[in-house]
N, C-alpha and C positions, 0 to 999 in steps of 0.2 A: 504494500500500500504506500502511496505517496501523495502528499498534499503540499500546500505552500509552507507548512510548518515542519514536517518531518518525513522521513522515509523509514518504513518498517518492514520486516520480514519475519514470518513465523519460524521459530526454531522447532517447537513442538506444540502440543495442545495447551500448554501453560505459559509459554514465554515467547518473547520476540526480541530480535535484534533491531535497535532503533538508532537512527542518526537524526539529531536535533539540529535543524538548519541554522537557527539564530546563534546558538552557543557552540555550534560545530563540534558536538560531542557524540561519541558512540556509546550506547548503553545496552545492557540486556535487562529487560524488565518483564513483569508479569502482564497478563492481558488487562488486569484492572488498572495498572499504572499507565499502560498505553491509552486506555480510555480516558484516564485522568488528564494525560497530556493533551489529547484532542479536545476534551471539554474545556480546558483552560482557555483555549482560543475561541471556543464556540458558544459558551453559555456565560451567564452573569456570575460575578464573584459570589453573590449570595447563594445561587444554586450550586455552585461548585463547593462551597463550604458545607452545604447540607450533604452533598455526596460524600465528602471526606469524613464528616462526622458519623455517617452511617457505617463506613468501613472501619474507622478508627475511633470508636466511641470514647475511649479513655485517654485520648491524646489531645494535645493543644492544637486545635485545627488551624489557628492563625499562624503558629510556627510552621506547620506543614505547608500552608499556603505560601509563606515567605520563601521557604526552601524551594518550593516548586517554581515560584516566579524567578528566583535567581538561576535555577537550573535551565529554564526554558528561554530566558530572555538575555542572559549575559553573553555577550560576545567576547572571546579572548582578545586581549590587547594585541595590536598589530604593530610590531616595532618598525615596519617598513613604511609607515604612513608619512614620514617627513621626507620631502624632496626639496632641498635647498638648491639655490644656484651654486655651482661649484665648478672648479677646473681640475682636471686630472693632473696631479703633479708630474713634473718631468724627473728624469734620472731615478726612476724607481728600480729597486732590486728585482731580479728575475729568477724564476724557477721554470725551466722548460722541460717538457716531457712529451713522450710519444705514446699514443694508443692507436692500434691498428695502423692505418696509413696517414693518420692526422697528427700534427704537432700542435701542442697547446703551451701557452705561457701564462703563468701567474705573475703579475706585476704588483709589487707590494712595497709599502714603506716601513712596515714593522713586522719582522719575522715572527715575533711572539704571537701575533694574531693568527698567522697562517701555519704555524708550526705543525698542527695536527694534520693538515692537508698535505703539506710537504712530506711529512713523515710517512703518511699512507702511500704516497706516490714516489718515494725515494728510488725505488728499483726501476722506475720508468724514465728516469732523468735522461735527457738527450740534449746535447749542447750544439747540435748542428745549426746551420744558419738558415734552414728552410723556413718559409713563411708559416706563421702559426696563428691559431685562434687565440685571442687574448682575453684575459680576465684581469680586472684592476681592483685592488684592495688598498684603500688609503683613508687617512684621517683628515677631516675638514671640520673646523668649528666644534671639536669635541665629539664628533660622531664618525663611525667607521662606515665608509661607503663601499659598495660592491657594484662594479660595472661589468656587463657581459659584452665584450668588444666595446662599443661606445654607447650601449644601452643601459640606463639606470636600472638596477635590480634590487635596490633597497639600501637602507642605512640603519645602523644599530648603535646603541650606547655601549660603553666599554664593558659593562657587566652582561652584555647580550651577545658576545662574540661567538658563542657556540651556535647561535641561530645563523650568524653570518657564515660560519664554516660549513654548517649543514646545507645552507642554500648554495654555497659555492660547489660543494660536492654533487648536489642534485643537478646543477647546471652542467657540470662536466659529464655526468651520467647521461643526461638528455642529449648532449652533443655526440657522445660516444655511440649511443643507440639510434640517434637521429629520430627521437620521439620527443615531442613537446611536453613540457611539464604537466599541463592539464590533461594530457592523454594517458598518463599513468593512473593506476588505482591508488598508489601511495608509495612513499619511501619509508620503509619500516625501520624502526630502531632495533635492528636485529642483525645477526650474522646468518649465513646460509652455507651449508656444505652439501655435497651430493656424492652418491655412489651408484653406479649402474643406472644412471638416469633417474634416480630416486632422490629427491632433494629434501632437506630438513632445515626449516627455519629455527634458529637457535636464539632463545630469548632468556633473560634473567635479570634480576635486580643488579644494581651497581655493586661490583665486587664479587659477583657470584662465580666468576671464572669462565664466562662464556667464550671470550676470545682465546684464552689459554686452552680451553676445551677444543676449539676449532683448530688450533695449532697441533694438538695431540692427534686429532682425527686426520688432519692433512698428512701426517706422518705415517698413518696406518690405513691407506687405501681410499681416503676420501678426498675429493676435490673441493677447494675453497671457491665458492661462487661470489661471495661478498662478505666483508667484515664490517660490522657495526651499523652500516646503513645499507638496506636491501631494497632495490627497486622492484615493484610489483606491477605487472602489466594488467591491462583491462581484461586480458584473456586468462588471467589467473596464473601467469608464469613469472618466474623469477628472472630478472635480467642480470646477467653477470657483470661484475665490475671488479677488475683485478687490483684492488687496493691491498696493501700489506696489513698484517694483523697487528693490532696494538697490544703490546705486552707490558704489564706493569712491573715495577721493580721486584716485588716478592717472587715473581716467576722467572726472573732473568736467568738464574743458574739452570733451572730445569730446561728452559728452551735452548740455552746454549749447549746443554748436554744432548738434546734431541737433534739439533740442527747444526750444520756448520756455522761457525761464527760469522763467515762472510755473508750469510743470508740475513744478518741483523744490521739494522741501521745504527748510527751513532745514537747516543742518549739525548732525548729531548726533555726539557723541563717545562711542564705544563701546570695548570692550576691544581691538578689532582696528584702531582708529584712527578717522579722520573718515569720515563717511558721509552721503550725501544719499539721498532717496527720490524716484523718478520716477513720476509718474502718467501712464501712456501711454493712458489711456482717454478717449474722447470723451464718453460718456454718464455721467451722474451717478446713474443709476438701475440697480441691479444685481439680477438675480433668479437663484436657483439653477438650474443646468442641468448636464448631464453630457455628455461627448463621448467618442466611441470613440477609442482610442489603441493603436496596435500598433508604434510606433517609439520606440526609446530611442537617444539620440545623446550620446556622450561628446564634449564640446567642449574644445578647448585653443587659446587665442589666444597667438601669439608672433609679433611683427613680423619675426623672422628665420627663421621656420620654413618648411618646404616645405609648400605647400597640398596637402592629401591627405585623401581620404575613402575609408574601407574598411569593408566588412562585417566584423564580428567575431563571435565565439561568445558564447553566453550566459554562460559561465564568466568571460569577460574583464570583464564589466560587473557581475557580481553583487556584488562587494565594495563598489563605489561606490553601487549601488542600495540596499543594506541599511545602509550606514554612516550613522549618525545619523538613520535613519528609524525610525518607530515603527509596530509591527504589533500589532494585537489578536491574542492567541495562541489564541483558540478555533479549533477545527478548521475551521469553515465559512470563516472569514476567511483562515486559512493556506492552505487548499486553493484558495480563490479567487485569492489573490495568485500562487500557484504556477502555476495554469492561465493566468493573464494573462501572467506573465513568460515562460513557455515558448512562448507564441504570438507573442511580440514579435520584430521584426527589430532587430538591434543594430548600431550603427555607431560608428566612431571618426572624428572630424572635427578636423583641425588646419588652422588658417587664419592668414593674416598680414594680411588686409585685408577690408573689409566685403563687397566684391563676391564674393570666394571663399566667404564664409559663406553669403551669399544664394543663390549658384548651387548650392552643395552641397545646401542644404535643398530647392531646387527639384528636384534630381536624385532625392532620396529621395521627394519628393512625387509625382514622375512615375514612380517605381519603375524608374529607368533605371540603377541600379547593381546 
């Protein structure tokens, strides 16, 4: 169902996946809550409060109404709303790299801002003098601007630079695949690995070890499709993006033991601490491709944990899938994401050693859980 307020799809007889257009939020709700959302826009406040009181007789109906209003009406702040007159500075530093047959250059005035992007692409560096596609990252009047060639793409405050770098990576992905940003279903805050044309979207809370897990898997028969940011097509396929895997300092020794040291970048200092980037790829030539994916796995590493793999429900993973992800909000893209997500198998995987991680992924791959 779609109207001017929301898009919804039935998961089962009791629940629905909903996208609220004003607040740009994905939720899984009961049928009653879906009716409540629609009534909020269609009937009077008085009648709505009566309906709420019938369902929740012992609750403060005014508090529920306020929460409902905030949920349905609040639009997230858009940090790209400011477009001042500016001039792109001259003599910017340059990082040039090659993807497929195309050369790209990131022109920047502050490496600290683009460190994470340069780190992810360090293995693609190419200093040839060939003509390139250009991105510009520079500070003007206290804001950090991003230009795609000579086209304004947004500006952010100094405490919002993670949005800038995410936007920059998504622009590079779009150019690599020759797909416009609003033609994707989304750019997921997730990593993806594959084996035998079977892909797994890997998610997890910050510090859960998802990138290190991807490094371990890539050493054991799995291909890395993308790390940390995963493009999802409207056809429900994962677009590859050969960025390097970010490795935090506690995992340095383990990764150096697993891989040759030359596959690791120098150390970068970022807001979250020291980080290195791992190039797990054998080939230096990369071409855009897309791979089917119907598995989402929430990973958690803990050396003291009980090794466990469980199937979980869609609602258990939705917050992690949408948190810090970017979704084009046109109806076609939203519907495509919802269709993909509703057809995925969801898993929770806790592991304490490499063998358990690998064995659990094999079980999912073999559909033996």
